[in-house]
N, C-alpha and C positions, 0 to 999 in steps of 0.2 A: 785857562788851564785845562789840559787834557784830562778826561775822566779815566781813572785807572780801573774802574769797574765797567768799562766798555760803554756802549751807547746808552743814553739815558732816555727812557720812555715816559713822557709826561701824560697823565690821564686827568680828566676833569669831568665833573658831572654837576649840573645845576639841579638842586633837589626840589622836591615838591613844595617845600617851605620857602623857597627862594634863595637858599644858601648855596654854598659850593663845597663839594668834596673833591680834593685833589691828591694825587699820588705820583711818585716817581719810582719806576722800577728799573733796575740795572740789568744790562745784558749779561754780565758775568754773575753767575750763581742765581740769576732770576730773582734778585732780592728787592725787598721794599726799602728804598732809601729815604723816602719821605711820604707821610700820610697826614693830611690835615682835614678837619671838618669845620666849615665856617671860619676859616682863617686861623684856627688853633691847631697846633701840632699835636697829634696823638701818638705818633712815632717820633722819637728824637732824631732829627735829621742830622746828616753829616755832609761835609763838602764833597763834591764830585771828584776833586783832585787829590783826595787822600785814600789810602787803603781802607777798606771796610773795617770799622772798629769792632773788635770782639765778635766777629761773625754776624754783625747786625743784619737781620732781615733775610739771610740767605736760605736757599732750599737745601735740605739735607737728604740726599738720595744716593745709593740705595740703602743707606742706614743713617740714623742720627746718632749723635754722641760718639762713643768710643768702642773699639774692639781691642781686647787685650793682646798686646804684642803684634797686632795685625794678623793673628793666626786663627784659623778655624778649620774644621774638618769637613770634607765633601766626599762622600762615598768612600771613606777610609783613607783618603789622601789629604795630607796637610796643604792648606792654602796660605800663601804669605802675601798680605797686602802691603803697600808702601806705608811706612811709618810717618804720618803727617803731623804727629805730636811727639817729636823726638824727646822732649824733656821728660815725658812720662812713658815713652816707648809704646805708644798706641797709634792705631789708625783711627783718624778722627773725622766725623761729619761727612762721610760719604765720598763720592768720586767726582762731584760736579762743582765743588766749592770755588774753583778757579776756571771753570769752563764757560765759554760764551754760549748763550742760547740764540736760536734763530726765531725771527718773528713769523708765526704761522697765520695769525689773523690780528687785526687791530681796528678799533673804532675810537672815537674820542674818549670813551669811558671804559673800554675793555681792551685786554691784551692777552693773546695766547702765545706762549713761548715754548719752543721744542728744543730738546737736547738728547743726544744718543750716548749711552754708556757702551763703549766698545769692550770686547773681551781683553783682559789684561791680567797682570800678575795678581793672584789672589781672588780674582772675580772673572771666571771664564765664561761670561754670559753677554749676550747682546740685548740691550734693554732700551726701548724707546720711552722717553719721558716727556711729559707735557705739563705745564702749569698755566692756568687761566686765572687772570685777575679781572674782577668785575666790580666797578664802583657801584654802590647802592646808596640810598638816601642818607644813611647814618654811618657809612664806612665802606668796607670792602669785603668781598667774598673771594676765596681762593680755592680752586679745585685742582688737585693733582691727578694725573692719569698716567699709569705705567703699563706698558705692554711688553711681554717677554717674546722676543724674536729669536730665541735660541731653540735648539733641538731638545733641550732638557729643562726640567723645572729649575727656576731661579729663585733664590732667597731675596726678599725685598722688605724694606721698611721705609717710612717717610717721616721726615721731620721738618720743622722750620725754626728760625732763630729770631723772632721779632722782639724788639724792646718797645716799651710803652711809656707814655707820659701824658700830662695835661700841660700844654706848653706855657700857659700863663700862671702856673702854680709852682711854688718852690717844691722840688721833688721830695724833700724830706717830709713834707706835710701830706703827701699822698698816702692812701691806705691800700694795702695789697690784700686781696681776698682770693684764695685758691681752694676749690672744693674737691679735695682728694682725701683718702682715708689712711694711706700708708706711705711711709718714706722708705725708699730703697737705700739700704745701707751700703756704703762704698769704702774702699781702702784708700791708702795714700795716693794712689794713681787714679782716683775717681772712677774706679771700676767696682761693679756690684760684688758684694761678699756672698750673696745668696740669701741674705736675711732681709726681710721687710718688717718694719716696725709700725704698729698703729700710731697715728699722730696724736691720738687723744691724750690730753694732759701734758703734751710736750711743747717745746718752743717751735716745733715744725708744724704745729696746728695753725694753719692760716685761714681756716674756715670762718672765723669770726672777724677777720681783718686785723692786720698789723701795720702800724705806721712804718713807711718806707725808711725813714730816718733811724728807726730802731731795729731794722732787719738786716742781718748779714747772713746770706745763704747761697749755696750752690748745691742744689739737691734735686734728685729725681724722685717722682712720686708715682704710685699706682693707685688703683681704686678710685678712679675719677667718678664723680657722681653725675649720673645722666638723668635728664628729664625729657621725655618724648624723643629720645635718641640724640640729645645734644648735651654736651658738657660745657659749662660756662665758668669763667674766672674773670676777675676784673681789678682795676685800680680805680680809686675814687678820690675826688677832691673834697675839701672841707665844705664847699657849697653844694655838694650832692651830685655834681656831674660825674659820670662814670665812663670808663673805656673798658669794654668787655671783649675778651677773646674767647671764641667758642670753637668747639670741634665736634664733628659728627661721631658716630659710634666707633669709627676706626681709631680715634685718638683717645686711647685709654690711659696713656702715660703722658706726664708733663714734667718739664724741668723748670725750676725757678732759680734765677741767678741775679744777684745784685752786685753792683760794682761802682766804685768811685772814679773809674778810669775812662768812662765814656766822654768823648769830647763835648764841651759845652754844657755838661750836666754835672751838678754837684753829686748826684747819685742817679743811677739808672737801674731799671729792673727789666729782665727778660722773663716772659712766661711762654714757654716753648711747647707747642703741640708735637707729640710723637706717637707713632703707631706701635713702637717697640722701645724698650729701655736700652740703656748702654749694654754692650756686649751681647746683643741678641743673637748674633751669628753663632755664638757658643752655647748660650743658654736655651735658645729656641723660643724664649718668652716674647710673645707678641709678633714673632716673625711670620711672614706670609710667604708661601712658596707658590709662585705663579707657574702654571703649566705652560708648555709651549703654545704660543699664540694667545694666551689668556691676557685680558686687560683688567686692571683694578683702578678704582676711582675713590678718592677720599677728599673731604672738604673741611675747611675751617674758615674763620673770618674774624673781623674786628667791627665792633659797633660802638658808636659814641652816643650816649644818652644825656639829655639835659643841655646840649649845646645849642644855643640860639643863633640864628643868622645875624650877622653884623648889620 
């Protein structure tokens, strides 16, 4: 069956403990389709012949999440982006979600993919983007590089949409732990209202861990907790194995989304690193303006702990 997400790039690394880390990255949207450590899936895989479910694994550039009505102001002039979430009348998840990337470099365990954002309706900038995937002993490291090739400063933000699992555990029995201090309140269109609420004492406080089977959420968070410049969040199995997603100091915002619609999963959870929250082109929150010729780099990754080689 033909892959509807383009060419599939398989990566593999033999670890220092004698196990194997494997991943499959898609050409379209440069997304993680499969990631396993010692034969156990830590990203819920989906078939190559189906459309990417629920945005699974894709790169979100030059903005993550949504922009209200696809409109924002640039030097006093209204910009109108294509409405890629018609049901809610929003521009959603950037401009590369259906774009093919080109291979810039590849080894058995690393992959660098490039894509260019051309000037278009609502985004009159030329942006070179790159994402590098590198397998490591316990998972994967992901580095995004953006360069503004325009003659004017360009607004940019970065996000990714990974789902996580422990493949031999019933999803309901996993525990979700997210170290953030505030929930970003949204309206019926999933757009920020301008209010942020401390999570203390609320059902949105995931810092102590919440069983996935008891969690129903689709929320953005700010106030990520950092230690030595790294923010970490994880899912854990009853036997103590954990899958941690981490982000560097650029990733101060996180989206947590649970669903019962992910194929092959009774329930799935996405923990999404973002450098800016929803509607950042209007609020300016977390938004970075790249000067002409300027390059910006941001990194996140996934680490599996307690997984023994087979």
